[in-house]
N, CA, C and O atoms as CSV, one atom per row, in Angstrom:
chain,resi,resn,atom,element,x,y,z
A,1,MET,N,N,29.620,78.675,56.201
A,1,MET,CA,C,28.272,78.173,56.453
A,1,MET,C,C,27.859,78.400,57.805
A,1,MET,O,O,28.736,78.399,58.669
A,2,SER,N,N,26.601,78.605,58.148
A,2,SER,CA,C,26.082,78.824,59.627
A,2,SER,C,C,26.060,77.474,60.278
A,2,SER,O,O,25.668,76.492,59.648
A,3,PRO,N,N,26.472,77.392,61.527
A,3,PRO,CA,C,26.463,76.176,62.252
A,3,PRO,C,C,25.130,75.655,62.628
A,3,PRO,O,O,24.195,76.427,62.840
A,4,VAL,N,N,25.012,74.341,62.718
A,4,VAL,CA,C,23.785,73.641,63.076
A,4,VAL,C,C,23.914,73.263,64.462
A,4,VAL,O,O,24.902,72.645,64.859
A,5,GLN,N,N,22.940,73.613,65.234
A,5,GLN,CA,C,22.972,73.114,66.676
A,5,GLN,C,C,22.491,71.796,66.814
A,5,GLN,O,O,21.401,71.527,66.308
A,6,MET,N,N,23.158,70.891,67.446
A,6,MET,CA,C,22.644,69.547,67.740
A,6,MET,C,C,21.996,69.528,69.101
A,6,MET,O,O,22.216,70.410,69.932
A,7,ARG,N,N,21.144,68.444,69.324
A,7,ARG,CA,C,20.467,68.425,70.614
A,7,ARG,C,C,21.132,67.439,71.467
A,7,ARG,O,O,21.658,66.414,71.033
A,8,THR,N,N,21.087,67.799,72.743
A,8,THR,CA,C,21.739,66.854,73.805
A,8,THR,C,C,20.771,65.893,74.171
A,8,THR,O,O,19.564,66.135,74.159
A,9,ILE,N,N,21.382,64.554,74.572
A,9,ILE,CA,C,20.617,63.420,75.019
A,9,ILE,C,C,21.356,62.850,76.172
A,9,ILE,O,O,22.571,62.995,76.303
A,10,PRO,N,N,20.595,62.190,77.019
A,10,PRO,CA,C,21.265,61.546,78.136
A,10,PRO,C,C,22.066,60.269,77.599
A,10,PRO,O,O,21.652,59.483,76.747
A,11,GLY,N,N,23.149,60.223,78.189
A,11,GLY,CA,C,24.159,59.156,77.753
A,11,GLY,C,C,23.576,57.767,77.735
A,11,GLY,O,O,24.041,56.933,76.958
A,12,LEU,N,N,22.655,57.495,78.490
A,12,LEU,CA,C,22.103,56.007,78.586
A,12,LEU,C,C,21.262,55.805,77.290
A,12,LEU,O,O,20.893,54.654,77.061
A,13,PHE,N,N,20.925,56.764,76.439
A,13,PHE,CA,C,20.266,56.583,75.310
A,13,PHE,C,C,21.186,56.447,74.020
A,13,PHE,O,O,20.698,56.556,72.895
A,14,VAL,N,N,22.369,56.234,74.205
A,14,VAL,CA,C,23.345,56.001,73.046
A,14,VAL,C,C,23.065,54.767,72.293
A,14,VAL,O,O,23.017,54.827,71.064
A,15,GLY,N,N,22.869,53.625,72.927
A,15,GLY,CA,C,22.377,52.468,72.512
A,15,GLY,C,C,23.250,51.990,71.271
A,15,GLY,O,O,24.470,51.885,71.398
A,16,ARG,N,N,22.604,51.697,70.057
A,16,ARG,CA,C,23.312,51.183,68.979
A,16,ARG,C,C,24.016,52.196,68.070
A,16,ARG,O,O,24.619,51.834,67.060
A,17,ARG,N,N,23.923,53.483,68.456
A,17,ARG,CA,C,24.483,54.356,67.637
A,17,ARG,C,C,26.034,54.383,67.854
A,17,ARG,O,O,26.527,53.997,68.914
A,18,THR,N,N,26.751,54.832,66.858
A,18,THR,CA,C,28.180,55.014,66.941
A,18,THR,C,C,28.531,56.177,67.755
A,18,THR,O,O,28.073,57.282,67.461
A,19,LEU,N,N,29.299,56.016,68.746
A,19,LEU,CA,C,29.733,57.070,69.686
A,19,LEU,C,C,31.117,57.552,69.227
A,19,LEU,O,O,32.032,56.758,69.008
A,20,LEU,N,N,31.238,58.869,69.091
A,20,LEU,CA,C,32.505,59.520,68.844
A,20,LEU,C,C,32.718,60.605,69.838
A,20,LEU,O,O,31.748,61.224,70.272
A,21,THR,N,N,33.900,60.865,70.214
A,21,THR,CA,C,34.263,62.022,71.119
A,21,THR,C,C,34.489,63.229,70.155
A,21,THR,O,O,34.769,63.032,68.973
A,22,ALA,N,N,34.380,64.304,70.606
A,22,ALA,CA,C,34.647,65.569,69.742
A,22,ALA,C,C,36.031,65.548,69.218
A,22,ALA,O,O,36.281,66.118,68.156
A,23,ASP,N,N,37.013,64.885,69.939
A,23,ASP,CA,C,38.370,64.840,69.447
A,23,ASP,C,C,38.624,63.898,68.284
A,23,ASP,O,O,39.574,64.072,67.521
A,24,GLN,N,N,37.742,62.879,68.157
A,24,GLN,CA,C,37.864,61.813,67.123
A,24,GLN,C,C,37.108,62.263,65.933
A,24,GLN,O,O,37.422,61.835,64.822
A,25,ALA,N,N,36.048,63.169,66.104
A,25,ALA,CA,C,35.178,63.526,65.103
A,25,ALA,C,C,35.850,64.170,63.980
A,25,ALA,O,O,36.771,64.953,64.212
A,26,PRO,N,N,35.437,63.888,62.643
A,26,PRO,CA,C,36.084,64.542,61.504
A,26,PRO,C,C,35.879,66.068,61.387
A,26,PRO,O,O,34.796,66.599,61.633
A,27,ARG,N,N,36.937,66.716,61.011
A,27,ARG,CA,C,36.930,68.251,60.858
A,27,ARG,C,C,37.267,68.524,59.359
A,27,ARG,O,O,38.349,68.169,58.893
A,28,ASP,N,N,36.352,69.141,58.636
A,28,ASP,CA,C,36.470,69.518,57.314
A,28,ASP,C,C,36.095,71.029,57.278
A,28,ASP,O,O,34.940,71.357,57.550
A,29,PRO,N,N,36.978,71.905,56.970
A,29,PRO,CA,C,36.747,73.332,57.139
A,29,PRO,C,C,35.698,73.805,56.021
A,29,PRO,O,O,35.084,74.866,56.136
A,30,ALA,N,N,35.545,72.971,54.968
A,30,ALA,CA,C,34.552,73.254,53.923
A,30,ALA,C,C,33.231,72.725,54.152
A,30,ALA,O,O,32.322,73.050,53.388
A,31,ALA,N,N,33.015,71.911,55.163
A,31,ALA,CA,C,31.797,71.336,55.550
A,31,ALA,C,C,30.908,72.145,56.552
A,31,ALA,O,O,31.375,73.180,57.027
A,32,THR,N,N,29.767,71.768,56.866
A,32,THR,CA,C,28.945,72.477,57.674
A,32,THR,C,C,29.318,72.154,59.184
A,32,THR,O,O,29.343,70.984,59.566
A,33,PRO,N,N,29.605,73.204,60.030
A,33,PRO,CA,C,29.880,72.817,61.490
A,33,PRO,C,C,28.647,72.471,62.210
A,33,PRO,O,O,27.645,73.166,62.045
A,34,TYR,N,N,28.636,71.445,63.003
A,34,TYR,CA,C,27.513,71.106,63.881
A,34,TYR,C,C,28.108,71.412,65.344
A,34,TYR,O,O,29.224,71.004,65.665
A,35,VAL,N,N,27.362,72.089,66.130
A,35,VAL,CA,C,27.737,72.600,67.469
A,35,VAL,C,C,26.992,71.937,68.615
A,35,VAL,O,O,25.809,71.625,68.484
A,36,CYS,N,N,27.672,71.715,69.741
A,36,CYS,CA,C,26.977,71.199,70.965
A,36,CYS,C,C,25.791,71.907,71.342
A,36,CYS,O,O,25.778,73.135,71.257
A,37,GLY,N,N,24.769,71.253,71.760
A,37,GLY,CA,C,23.570,72.003,72.248
A,37,GLY,C,C,23.703,72.473,73.516
A,37,GLY,O,O,22.760,73.147,73.932
A,38,ALA,N,N,24.787,72.263,74.362
A,38,ALA,CA,C,24.959,72.856,75.627
A,38,ALA,C,C,25.988,74.008,75.662
A,38,ALA,O,O,25.716,75.034,76.286
A,39,CYS,N,N,27.075,73.879,75.060
A,39,CYS,CA,C,28.099,74.822,75.174
A,39,CYS,C,C,28.474,75.446,73.823
A,39,CYS,O,O,29.413,76.239,73.759
A,40,ALA,N,N,27.764,75.108,72.752
A,40,ALA,CA,C,27.902,75.784,71.461
A,40,ALA,C,C,29.395,75.590,70.829
A,40,ALA,O,O,29.761,76.331,69.917
A,41,ASP,N,N,30.184,74.639,71.309
A,41,ASP,CA,C,31.434,74.375,70.640
A,41,ASP,C,C,31.288,73.469,69.403
A,41,ASP,O,O,30.425,72.592,69.407
A,42,VAL,N,N,32.018,73.631,68.454
A,42,VAL,CA,C,31.964,72.817,67.260
A,42,VAL,C,C,32.412,71.390,67.642
A,42,VAL,O,O,33.539,71.153,68.076
A,43,VAL,N,N,31.497,70.494,67.462
A,43,VAL,CA,C,31.921,69.096,67.842
A,43,VAL,C,C,32.219,68.152,66.533
A,43,VAL,O,O,33.052,67.247,66.585
A,44,VAL,N,N,31.539,68.418,65.482
A,44,VAL,CA,C,31.854,67.718,64.220
A,44,VAL,C,C,31.480,68.606,63.019
A,44,VAL,O,O,30.703,69.559,63.087
A,45,THR,N,N,32.124,68.185,61.907
A,45,THR,CA,C,31.750,68.918,60.651
A,45,THR,C,C,31.308,67.747,59.675
A,45,THR,O,O,31.807,66.622,59.689
A,46,ALA,N,N,30.363,68.147,58.879
A,46,ALA,CA,C,29.859,66.980,57.833
A,46,ALA,C,C,29.242,67.744,56.538
A,46,ALA,O,O,28.674,68.832,56.634
A,47,THR,N,N,29.398,67.138,55.480
A,47,THR,CA,C,28.687,67.568,54.186
A,47,THR,C,C,27.305,67.364,54.197
A,47,THR,O,O,26.589,68.104,53.522
A,48,GLY,N,N,26.789,66.381,54.932
A,48,GLY,CA,C,25.355,66.136,54.898
A,48,GLY,C,C,24.786,65.556,56.062
A,48,GLY,O,O,25.490,64.902,56.832
A,49,ARG,N,N,23.567,65.737,56.261
A,49,ARG,CA,C,22.946,65.096,57.553
A,49,ARG,C,C,22.944,63.593,57.641
A,49,ARG,O,O,22.916,62.982,58.709
A,50,ALA,N,N,22.976,63.032,56.440
A,50,ALA,CA,C,23.023,61.533,56.392
A,50,ALA,C,C,24.105,60.850,57.023
A,50,ALA,O,O,23.998,59.756,57.578
A,51,ALA,N,N,25.286,61.609,56.912
A,51,ALA,CA,C,26.450,61.124,57.517
A,51,ALA,C,C,26.411,60.985,59.088
A,51,ALA,O,O,27.104,60.185,59.716
A,52,LEU,N,N,25.525,61.854,59.628
A,52,LEU,CA,C,25.426,61.805,61.118
A,52,LEU,C,C,24.128,61.105,61.641
A,52,LEU,O,O,23.741,61.273,62.797
A,53,HIS,N,N,23.520,60.369,60.802
A,53,HIS,CA,C,22.250,59.785,61.057
A,53,HIS,C,C,22.296,58.903,62.371
A,53,HIS,O,O,21.431,59.013,63.240
A,54,ASP,N,N,23.241,58.117,62.453
A,54,ASP,CA,C,23.471,57.110,63.564
A,54,ASP,C,C,24.685,57.339,64.455
A,54,ASP,O,O,25.271,56.422,65.031
A,55,VAL,N,N,24.993,58.518,64.524
A,55,VAL,CA,C,26.116,59.009,65.236
A,55,VAL,C,C,25.727,59.843,66.407
A,55,VAL,O,O,24.886,60.735,66.288
A,56,VAL,N,N,26.345,59.564,67.583
A,56,VAL,CA,C,26.251,60.388,68.825
A,56,VAL,C,C,27.723,60.945,69.096
A,56,VAL,O,O,28.694,60.190,69.165
A,57,VAL,N,N,27.808,62.359,69.248
A,57,VAL,CA,C,29.139,62.860,69.558
A,57,VAL,C,C,29.140,63.367,71.005
A,57,VAL,O,O,28.290,64.156,71.416
A,58,LYS,N,N,30.143,62.873,71.763
A,58,LYS,CA,C,30.367,63.424,73.038
A,58,LYS,C,C,31.278,64.529,73.049
A,58,LYS,O,O,32.447,64.407,72.686
A,59,CYS,N,N,30.691,65.794,73.527
A,59,CYS,CA,C,31.523,67.018,73.523
A,59,CYS,C,C,32.636,67.019,74.570
A,59,CYS,O,O,32.708,66.084,75.367
A,60,ARG,N,N,33.465,67.979,74.599
A,60,ARG,CA,C,34.514,68.131,75.540
A,60,ARG,C,C,33.810,68.545,76.987
A,60,ARG,O,O,34.400,68.364,78.052
A,61,CYS,N,N,32.687,69.032,76.916
A,61,CYS,CA,C,32.029,69.542,78.021
A,61,CYS,C,C,31.210,68.340,78.828
A,61,CYS,O,O,30.673,68.531,79.919
A,62,GLY,N,N,31.200,67.187,78.182
A,62,GLY,CA,C,30.475,66.026,78.654
A,62,GLY,C,C,29.132,65.661,78.194
A,62,GLY,O,O,28.592,64.631,78.597
A,63,GLU,N,N,28.559,66.479,77.347
A,63,GLU,CA,C,27.241,66.297,76.885
A,63,GLU,C,C,27.242,65.418,75.708
A,63,GLU,O,O,28.222,65.478,74.965
A,64,PHE,N,N,26.272,64.601,75.432
A,64,PHE,CA,C,26.109,63.734,74.330
A,64,PHE,C,C,25.158,64.427,73.352
A,64,PHE,O,O,24.119,64.949,73.755
A,65,ASN,N,N,25.532,64.430,72.018
A,65,ASN,CA,C,24.798,65.192,71.064
A,65,ASN,C,C,24.435,64.336,69.944
A,65,ASN,O,O,25.186,63.442,69.555
A,66,GLN,N,N,23.212,64.604,69.372
A,66,GLN,CA,C,22.857,63.914,68.110
A,66,GLN,C,C,21.907,64.878,67.281
A,66,GLN,O,O,21.438,65.896,67.789
A,67,LEU,N,N,21.677,64.531,66.097
A,67,LEU,CA,C,20.838,65.349,65.238
A,67,LEU,C,C,19.308,65.050,65.533
A,67,LEU,O,O,18.431,65.644,64.906
């Protein structure tokens, strides 16, 4: 599957969303990869966008990403 680019947000807007680091985020080789909007590293994989609705993923480069 082709990767989906996430958009970066300032860390102060994390708010009520669940925060994951890229190291904690689930990795499923059969699912769609979502990449960091800044460095294009794969930060999380998911089978549907609904699973990432209230999630912010902090990439190893330090950027916060959300759909």
